[in-house]
N, C-alpha and C positions, 0 to 999 in steps of 0.2 A: 290529489290535487286536480282541480278542474281549470281549464283554460277557456275563456269566453272571448269571442271577437264579434261583437254586434256590428253588423254591416250598416245599420241605420244611424249609428253615431258617426257622423261625417260632417265636414265643412265643404260639402259639394266638391270633394276631390282635392281641395286645397290642404296644405300642410297644417297639422295641429302641433303647435310649439309648446303648449303647456297644458297640464291637467292637474286638478286638485279636488279631493273629496271633502264634502262638508263634514265638520266634526260630528254631527249627529247621523251621518251616513245616508241622508235622504236625497241629497242633491250632488251632482257631479258637474264641475265647471270645466270647460275647455276653452282655450284661447288660441287663436291662430289667424290665418289669412282668410278673408271673405272674397266675394267677387270683385268688389272695388273699394273695400275698406277693411279695417280690422274687425274681427268677429269674436264675440264672447257668447257662449251658449251654455245653458243650464239644462241638465238632463235628469230625468226621474230614475233614481237607482232601483226603484222597485221593478221597473220594466227591464232593467239590465240584469239583475240577479235572479229574478224569478221568471221562468218560462211561461207560466200561466198568465202572469201580469203582462208579459210582453205580447201575448196573443190576444189579450183582452182589449177590445176597442174602447172601453170606458176608462182605461188607465192611460193617461197621456204619457208620451215619451219625452217630448220637448216641453220644458217648463217655461223657458224664456229665451229669447234671442235678442241681443242688442248689438248694434253696429255703429256706436257713437265714435269709436276710434277712427281716425282718418287714415291710419296705416296699420300694418300687421301688428297683432297683439302677441307679444313674446312671453308674457308670464301672467298667470292668474293665481291668486293666493287668498284662501279664506282666513279670516282672523280666527284666533283660537277660540273665541266665544261663539263664532258662527254668525255674528251680527253683520259683519261687513265682508265684502268681496273686493279685493284690489286687483286692478288690471293695468298693465303698462306695456307700451309698444313703441314702434318706430316713429310715432308722432310726437315723441319726447314728453308725453304727459302721462300722469297716473290718474285713473278714475277710481273712486271709492264708491261702491254700490251698496244699497240697502233696500230690503224689501219694504214696500210701502204698507201702511196700516190698512188702507182701503184699496185693495187690489182692483185694478181696472181690467179684469180678465175678459177673455173672449175677443180681444182685438187681434185682427189678422196683421201679421208683420208686414210693414210696407215693402212692396216689391216682390212679395211671395203670394202664392195662391192658396196654400193649405196649411201654412204654419201659423198657429194661434198661440199667443202668449197667455199661458195659464196664470202665471205670476207676473206682477209688475215690479220691476227693479228700477230704482231711481238713482241717478248719479248724485250723491250727496256732496262730494267734494272733488274738485279737479286740482291736482297738484302740478304746478309748473315751476321747474327750477333747473332741470337738466338741459344741457345744450346738445345732447345726442340721443341716439336710440337707447331705450331702457330695456335691459336684458333679463334682470332678475329682481324679485321682491322677497321680503321676509318680514313677518310680524314678530315682535319681541314676545317672550313667553307670557307676559301679562297684558299684551295688546297696548302697552303705553306708547310704543314707537313702531314705526314702519320704516324699514331700511330698503333702499333702492340703489341699484348700481347701473352704470351706463357706459357707453363707448366714449364718453367724455372724460374717462379715467377717474371718476369720482364716485364716492358713496355718499348718499344724503340720508340723514336720519330725520324723519318727520315726526313731529309731536302729534300722536294720534288723539290726544285729549283736546288739542287746539288746532285741528286741521284748518287751513293749510300751512301752519307755522313750520318753518324749518328749524329743527333743534340744533343740528350740527352737520357740517360738510366735512367729510374725511378725505383728505388729499394725501397722496403718497405713492400711489401706483403710477407707473409711467407707460402703461398700456391699457387696452380695453379691459374694463372690469366686467367679468362675465358670470360671476356667482357671488352670492352673499348668504350668510347663514348665522343664526343666533345660537349661542351656547344655551342649552335648555335651563341652565342654572341662572342665566341672566348676567354673568360676569363678563363675558367676552362676546365679540362679534367678529366673524371671520369673513374674508373676501379673497377671491382668487382671480388672477388677471392674466392677460396675455404677456405681461412683462416677466413671465416665468417665476412668479412668486405667489405665496399665500401669506397674507397678513392677518395677524390676530390683534384686535384692538380691545383695549380695556374700556368698559362702559362707565367706569367710575370717573375718568377724566378724558375719555375719547382719544387717548394717545396709543401709539403702537406699542404692543407688548413684545411681540415676536414676529420676525420675518423668516419664513421657511423658503429657501431657494434651491437647495441642492437637488431634491428629487425632480425639479422641473427644468434644470438647465439644458437638457437635451430635447425639450418639448417644442413642438411647432404650434403656431397659431391656427390650427386647422379644425378647431371645434367651434360650433355655433354658440354653445354655452359651456360654463364650467360650474355646474351645480353640485357643490359638496355638501356634506351633512354631518351633524353632531349626533353621537349616540344619546339615547334618552337619559342615561345616567351622567352624561357630561364627561366621561372619562376618555372618549375617543373622538377624533375628528377625521373623517375619511375624505380625502381630497378627490377631485376629478382628475383629469388627464395628468399623469406623472409617468416617469420612465424608470425602469430598472434594467440596466445594461441597454439592450435594444428593444425591449418589450414594453408595451403600454400596461400600466398598472394603476390601481387606486391605492394611494399611499395612506397607511394607517398612522396617524400622528397621535401620540399619547399625551394626555393633559399633564402628566407628571414629567416635567422637564422638556416638553415638546419634542420628544425623541421620535424618530420615524424609522424603525427597523423592520416593520412588517408591511406586507403588501397583499392586496387582493389581485390575483393574477388569473390569466386564462383567456382574456380578450385579445383579439388579433389587431384591433384598431383602437384609436384614442377613445377614452371614456368621457362621455358628455355629462352624465348625471349620476348622482348617488343620493339615496334617500333612506334614512333610518325610519323604522316604525316608532311611534311615540310610546309603544308598550314595551315593558320589560318582560321577557318570556321566562317561564320556569320549565325546565326540561330535565328529565333523568338521563344521565350518562353513566351506564353501568348501574351501580347501586346508590350512587350519590345524586342529589338534586342540585342543579346549577342554575344560576340566573344568567341569562344571555340576552343580547340585543340583536334585533333582526334588521338586516341591511340588504337593499337591492341596488344593483349596479347596472347601468345602461350604457351601451357603447355605440360607436359609429359602425360597428360590424353587424348591427341589427339584432344583437343578442342581449339577453337579460340574464344575470346571475343573482342568486339569492344566497346570503351568507348569515350564519350565526357566529357571534363573536367568540364563542368558546370552542369552535370547531376549526380544524385546519383545512377542511374541504367544503365547497359550497353545498348547500342543501339541494339546489337544483340549478341547472344551466339550460336555458331555452334558446336554441339556435334557430335562426331564420324565422323568428317570430314575426318580423316585419320585412318589408322590402326597402326600407330606408333607415337612416340612423334613429336610434332611440333618443328622444329629447327631454322627456320628463317622466317622473315617477311620483306616486302618491299611495300611502297606506291608509287603510281604514283604522279607526280608533282601536278596534279589538285585535289588530295585527294579523287578521286572517285573509284580508283581501288586498291585493296589490293592483293598482291601476297604472297603466303605462301608455304613452302615446308616441307616435313616430312622425317623421317627416313625410311619410307616404300618405298621411291623412287619415290613418286608422288608429284605433286604440285596442288594447287587450286587457283583460282582467284575469288575474291568477287567484284562484280560491283555494286556500290551504286548509288542512284539517289539523286539529290539535296534536295528533300523533306525529305529524310531519315537523312542526316547529315548536310545539310546546303550548303551555297555557299562559295567557296574559295575566300578570299580577294585578291585584286590585289597587286602588289609589292608596288605601291604608298600608298595604305591603310596600308600595313604592315609597311612601313617606318614611318607613322604617329604613329602607336602603339609603335614602337621602340623609337621614339623621346620622347613620353610621359613617357615611363618607364625609359629609360637610358640617355635621352638627346642627342642621336646620332642616325643617320639614318643607314639603312642597307648598304648604299653605303660608309659610313665613318667608319664602324665598323672594317674593315680589317686593316686600318691604325692606329687604337688605340684600343687595347684590354681591356683597363681599362675604365669601363663605370660607370656612375652614377646610383646607385641603390636605392637612398633614395630621395623622393620628396623634403624633407627639404633642401637637398644639392642644388637642382635646384634653390630653392628660394634664398638661401644664395649666390649662384654664379650669381644671376641675370638672371637665365634662366627660361623662362616661360614654364609651363607644357604644354601649348598648342602647343609649337614648335617654339621657337625663334632661334633654331640652324640654321645657314645658310644652305640653300639647296645646296647639292652637284650638280655640273653641270654634268648631266649624259653624256653629249656629251664629256666632258673632261675625265670622268671616264672610258668611253668605250675605251679600248685600242685596236687599230688595230693590227692584227698580224704582227710581224716584217717581213719586206721584206727580202728575202734571198739575202745575199750579194755576194754569189758565182755566177758563170756564169750559165745561164740557161742550162738545160740539152738538148742535141740535140734530135731531134724527133726520135721516135722508127722506124727503117727501117723494112719493112715487105717484102723485096725482097732480095733473095740471088742470087749471080751470080756463075754459075758453068762453069768451063772451063776445057780443057784437055791440058796436057803438051805433049811434043814431044815423051816422053817415054810411053804415054798412060794412065798416072795417072790422076785421077780427082782432080781438085783443086776448093774448094768452098771458096769464099771470106766471111770471118766472118762478122756478123752484130753486131752492138752495142746493148747490153742489159743493160739498166741503172740500177745502184744499187738501192736497196730499201732505201729510205731516212729514217733517224732516227726520223725526226719530221713529225708529221701528222697534221700540222695546217690546211692545205687545203686537204680535203679528197673527192675525186671524186668516190663515190660508184657506182659500176656498177649496172644497173637496174636488179632487180630480174627477172630471166627468167628460164623456165625449160630447154630451149636449150642453156645452158651456153656453149659457144663456146668450145666444147671438141676437135674439129678439129683444126689443126694448121692454122693460118691465114697467115703464111709466104709462099710467092710464090717463087718458084725456077725457075730462068731464065737460060737456057742453051745457051752457046756461043760456036759455032763450031770452032772458030779460035784456032789454035794451038800456044801455047806460049812456049818459051824456059824456062826450069827449072832455077831457081835462084841459080845456082851453079857456084862458081868462086874460083880462087886460094886464099887461106886464107891469104897468105903473101902479095898479091897485094893490099889489102885494108888497109894496115898499113903504115903509114908514119914513117919517122925517129924519129919523136917526140913521136910516140906511141909505140916505141919498149920497153920503160920502162913501165912496167905495173903500173897503178895507183890504189892503194888500198884505198878504202874508207870504214872506219869502222863506221857504223851508230849506233852501239850499245854502244860504249865507247866514252864519251865526254872528249876530250883532252883540258885541261885548262893550259894556259901558266902562269908561276909564275909572279905575279905582284908585283912591288916594293911598299912597304908601307912607306909612309912618316910620321914620328912621330914628332910632334911639341911640345916642352916643353914650359911651361909658362916662361915668362921673369922673371928671379929672381930679376932683378932690380926694377920690379914693385911691389909695396906693397900698401896695403890699407891705406888710409889716416886716421890717428888717431887724435882724438881731442887734442888740445893743452893742456898740463898738467897745472893744476892750483895748485899753491904751497900751498896756505893757505886754510884750511878747512873753509867753509862758509865765504869766503873772502868778506869783505865789502870795499875793496879798491876802487871799482867803482860801485856805486849804481845809477841806472838811473830811472828817472820818465818818463812814457810813453808820456806824453803831456807837455813837458817843453818848454817854450819860453824865449829866452834871452831878458832881459830888457836893459842890458848894454852889448855891444859887447865885452868889455874888461873882463867881468865876465864870468866864466865857468858855464855851466848848471849843473854840477855834484856836489853832496855833498859828500865829502870824509871824513868820520869820521876817517878812517885810524888809528884805535886804536893801541897802546896807544898814538899816536902823537896827537897834538892839531889841530883844524880846522883852515884853513887859514882865516884871518880876512877879513872884508868888503865883504862877500859873499852875493850875491843877486840873487834870481831866482823867476820865476813866472810860474804858471800853468793856462793856459787858458781853458775855457769851462769845468772847474772842478766844476760840479754842486753838491753842498751840500744840497740845497733845490731849490725850484722853482724860487727864486729871485737871486740866487748867480751866478755870471758869471766868476769871476777870483779871485784867491788867490795869493797874493804876499808876499814872505818871504824875509826879509832883516836881515841876521845874523850879529851880532856885529854892530848894527846901531850906537851905541855910547859907549864910554868907560867911566866908572866911577871909583871912588876910590875902590869900592867893586867888580868891575868886569864889563864886557861888557853887553850890553842890546840888545837883538834881537827883531825884530818887525814883526808882521803878519798883513796884511790888507785883508779884503774881499771887493771886488769891484763889482759893477753892472753898466754896461755901463759907465765905467770910473768914477763912483761916489762911494766914499768910504762908505760902509755900516757900518762897524765897524772896529776897530783896537785893537790889543792885543800885549802886550810886555811880553818877557820872560827873565829870568836871565841866560839863556844858549842858545846855538845855537840849531836851529831846524834841526833835521836830517831826520825825517820822519813824515808824517801825512796822514790821510785818513778821509773819511766822512762816516756817517751812515745815510742813507735816512730814514730808518724806525723810528729812534728816533730823527731825525734832529739834529745830533751831528757832531762835528769835533774833531778827536782825534789827538793830537800832541805829538810826541816823541822828547825829548830833549837830548842833549849830556850828561847832568848830571844824566842820568839813570832814569828820571822821565817821567810819561805819564799824560798828561793833557786832560781831557774830557770837551769840551766846547759846549754850545748851539750854533747852527749855526745862530740863529736869532740875538743874541747880543754879543756872545763871552764870556758869563759868565760861570764860573765853576759850574758843577753839583755836584762835590764831590772833596775832596782833591786829589792832584796828587798821582798816583800809583808810588811806588818806586821799581825798579828792581836792581838786583845785578850787571848788566853790561849794556852798551848801547844797544839800539834796532838796529837790522839789517833789520828787516822786520816787517811791521804792516798792519793789515787788519781788517775790521769789517763787519759783516753781521747779519742782523736781530737784535737780542738783544746781540750779542756776539762780543768780541774783542780779537784778537790774536796778541801777541807780541813775536817775536823771537829774541834772542840774539845770540852771537857767539857760545854758547854751551848749550842753553836751550830754551824751548818754554813754554809760559803761555797763558791761556785762561780764560777770565772773562765773566760773565753775567753782563753787565753794567747796565741793567735795574733793576736787583735785587741787583747789587753790590756784587755779590758772585763769588768766585773763582771756576772755573770748572777744570782747570788744572794748577798746580803750578810748574813752573820751571822744567818741564820734561827734563831730560838730553838727549842729542842727541848721547851719546856714543854708544848706541845700533846700530844705523845706521852706525856709523863709523866702528864698528867691523864687520858688515855684508858686508861692501864694502872695506875691507882692501886691500892693495896693489894697490889701485886706487886713484889718486888725485881727490877729488870731491868738489863740492860746491852746494849750493841751487840755483836751477834755478827758482822755482816758489813756493810760499807759499799761501795757500788759506784757507778760513774759510767758512764752509757750513752754511745754515740757521739754522740748529739745533745745531751748536756749535762744529762740528767735524773739527779738524784741519788736513789739507792735505799739504804735501810738495813733490816736485819733485826735484830730484837730477840730476846733469849733467851726471850721469851714465845711465839715462833713467828710473830709478826706481821711483815709486810713493808710498808714505806711508800715512796711516791715523792712528791717535791715537784713540784707542777704550777706552772710559772712563770706560765702564763696565768690559772689559777684562784687563784694565790697562797695555796695551802693544801696540807697533806699529804693524800694519798689512800692508802687501804688497798688494796693489790694482792694480798695473800695472808695467810691466817691458818690455820695447820695445826691450831690448837686449836679452830677453829670447828666447831660441830655439823654445819653443812652440808658442810664439807670432809670431816669424819670419816666421815660416812654416805653419801658419794658413791662410786658404783662406778667413777667415772672419774678418781679422784684420782691414780692411778698412770700416767695417760696421759703425763705430762711425762717419764716415763722414756725416752721415745723421742727426747728432745732432748739436745743436747750441753750438759751442765751446767758445763762449764769454759770455754765460749766467750763472749766479750762480745757476740756476735751474738744470744745468747739470754738477755738479762738477767733476764727473768721466771723462766725455768727455773733459772738460777744461784741467785737469791735463794730460790726455793721449795725448792731442794735443801738449803739451810741451814735454812730454817724447818721443814722436815719432821722435823728431828732433835728438835724440841720439841713434837711433836703429842701430844695428850692421850689418844688412843685411845678417843674417845667412840664409842658405838654405841647403837642403840636397836632395839626390835622394829619391823619394817617393817609398819606399818598404813596403809591407805589410800594405798599407793604412795608413802610418804615418801621412800624411797631413790631412786626414779626422779625425784621432784621435786628432791631434793638434787643429783642428778647433773646435771639440766638447769640448775639455778641455778649450779652450780660451773662448767660449761662457758661459760655466759654471762658469769660473772665473769672467767674467763680471757681471753675475747675482748675484753672492755672494758679489762682491764688491759694486754693487749698493744697495743691501739689507743692507749691513753693514753701508753704507753712508746714508741710509734711503732716497734715491733719488727715489721717486715713478715713475717719468717720465722715468728715465733711466732703472729702473728695468722692467717696462712694455715693453720698447723698446727692451731690450735684451732678455726678456722672449719670445716675439713674434719672434725675430730673431732665437732663439734656437728652437722654435717649427717649424719654416720654414725649418731649417736645418734638423731636424729629419724627417719631412714629406717628404722632397725630397729624403731622403735615406730610407724611409719606415721602420723606426725604431719604430715599433708599441709597443714594450715592454716599452721603455723609455717614449713614448707618453702616454701610459696607466697609468704609475706610476705618471706622471706629472698631467694628468687630474684627477686622483683619489684624489691627494693631494688638487687640487683646488675645487673639488666637496665636499670633506669632507664626513661625514656620510650621506648616502642617505636614511636612514630610521629613524623613530622616530622623525621626525620634527613636531614642533607645531608652531602655529602662533606667539608665543612669543619667539621662539628660535632665537638667534642672529646669523647672518651669519658671518663666520670668515673673517678677513681682512688681507691684507699684506700691510704694510706701509700706512694704511688708505684706501686702495683700496679693494673693495669687491672681494672675490675669485671667486664668481659666475659670476661677470661681466667680470673678466679676462678669465674665462673658456669660456664664450660666444665668446670672440675675438679669443681665441685659436681654438675653433671649426670652426670658419670661415676659418682659414688657413688649418685645417685638411680637411675640406669639399672640398677645391680646388683640392685635390689629390684624384683620384678615388681609389687608392690602400689602402687608410686608411678610406674609407667611412664606413666600419663596426664599426670602433672605434668611428667615428662621431655619428652613429646611437645609439650606446650604451649609450654614455654620454649625447647626445642631449635629448633622451627620459627620462633619469633620471633627468636631469635639468628641463625639462618641468613638470615632476611629482612633484618635490619639489616646483616649483613656484606655483602650484595649491593648495598646502597645506595651 
């Protein structure tokens, strides 16, 4: 290792508060105090690192000196591309500098005798928003933003693409903010303050992610700056001044959980600055090769220590390197050169060898490391700041830890500088023509001097030379010809049209009034309303879905039309109506024959036109259905009786059920039978021949839908015996046996349903299967939706969507529909994950996890509708893992679930 302390790099004995090396290593920027203003100086590193160049008079040492700041410069930082240099100081402003395309070299700096600006740097932007001294600056990894912190307790994020636009102001610190640093991955921004805290901000929403306070509670505000730093792999954040017992340390904060159990120790006074090298080093320890990060620590005790993250002891400790506190540090891109500056006005350069610290990895090798840790390469990180931080998420998303992420095309990623669309600048003339007029005066033809361009995409730096053209290169050519002076009568040059002066006001925009056409909606147009239905639960026209006419003269509809009698000689057939595996057709012939005691109706079950069995009834058949589970046919007659028959031979399994009025709807599922009349509903367990629900009145539904003519559109029975009906108003109800009341499970005319973006989610379910009762009923109710909508203000649509999904989950739970509950649960989790609602997700996951301690091998895991909560949680975590913004939530519950499964 070599230590250099060039005495000629100085601010005339004034303190140097900041130092930064250009990404290409050719320029060194220092910022600090000048004689009567802030001072920014650019130095030629060739003269710093090479003794021969230092002694060569043709190699300049100072490239540029600018003193535009009105007060001390506290920080200078190069952008990662090297295009811009940002400087901030006590004058509360930030200046962004760029090298001009046409350097005006050779100018002696005003107020000096021998300092010549070899390069010309122009202030492109001046950023004003802070109300106090600016102490630190940091560019984002992709140069999209510039972060600055100040004694006004705030951090300002500047939009570097639209300078001087302020992108965000981060407030939260209650003390002077003295340090700011970007996570190299781009997901976080950290800041350290005199309020004894270090805050970590999310760049996705600019909210506080974590506040670390414990290591700093015993710290005093005796440091000029608190410049902390992230490791190049993003796994560690090293703070500035922290305390461990009574000793000053640099606290190591790990990205995984933001834990802080390790320290960098050894300094006797508070630590001002920490700086990681941007390179990841490869070094052999024993027989194994390890990847390490290189970190330098500077303190108020004038000492500098250098650490490798894989080692417990520092690589080197330099004591008494300066006579004042160390204020800033900077690493060269290859990780071999460390630049540091001090309050005593001097700088030092530490030059390492590969055998001391290892070999820097190439960009391709660094990409491999990024892909293993985050599932994304360096080339892709700028387009997506949300990265995978848990290996379990990689496996859940089907991403191999070896790197299955598609490689970015470096050729496509490399953006060529945009070509200037303006006309090319004319060449610079280096010859002036001098002539004489007739009255003896000299006239010199002016030459074109191009303006300094604002962009410096292409910089042609003049070669460094001691003889920097101080003499003018313009040649004056004298012409002896005498020319007439350009003097003429002022009136002769005006035409008649030009007598009226033309006044052009370029400062005031004149806008002519424009006519506004207002169109009002056509009052004659009105929304189509459903045709009113006069009778409640009208049975005037009841249709079977698969009815086939046997006789063209006979109608296919059964019209009970109570209290009127049914038309005689009615005959109908239902084809493909399967009551068991051998049944093909059911034929009903009402009033087949008349007797002295009344008419007789006949039912036949046919298979391939062969009669399997026949059954006669003493009244007209108005409804019937089948039960495949029990191999039954249930027949409802006009005389208010219900007959339960075996499908194999048509025999009765029990005496007929007697109702108070004729049936308007009948259905059977599993062991249950539902019968609805004009004003009541009953349910039986026909297997046990027990009543589940006895003639429940429908008056409640009538009262809740008053002023609207309604009828029943659909009636259904679930496998567990829950009855569901859908009205023509679009509302669906279920009767809860335990609660002994009707529950509303769907309303397509509801404002929340109509304005929900999730209302079409049920399209993914089978609307014809009894396993999805909620979807079946809502498919019918959606035919009657009122198409309500509203202008989305204050996120109403999002709130409606959330409420709709919660309603669907509660309805599926009440119906004990396990498939639908799982479907809507996962839809709800996807909705919350997309909106990064971690609080609701945490509550939901905690409910599914249950108690995560005290488990024994005999403890039963809780279930929901027969489904294991832990199995549901596993599927929920798969969805959460797909979003990188909720990966910490995934890690928390995934680890607890694994711990429980091992018990």
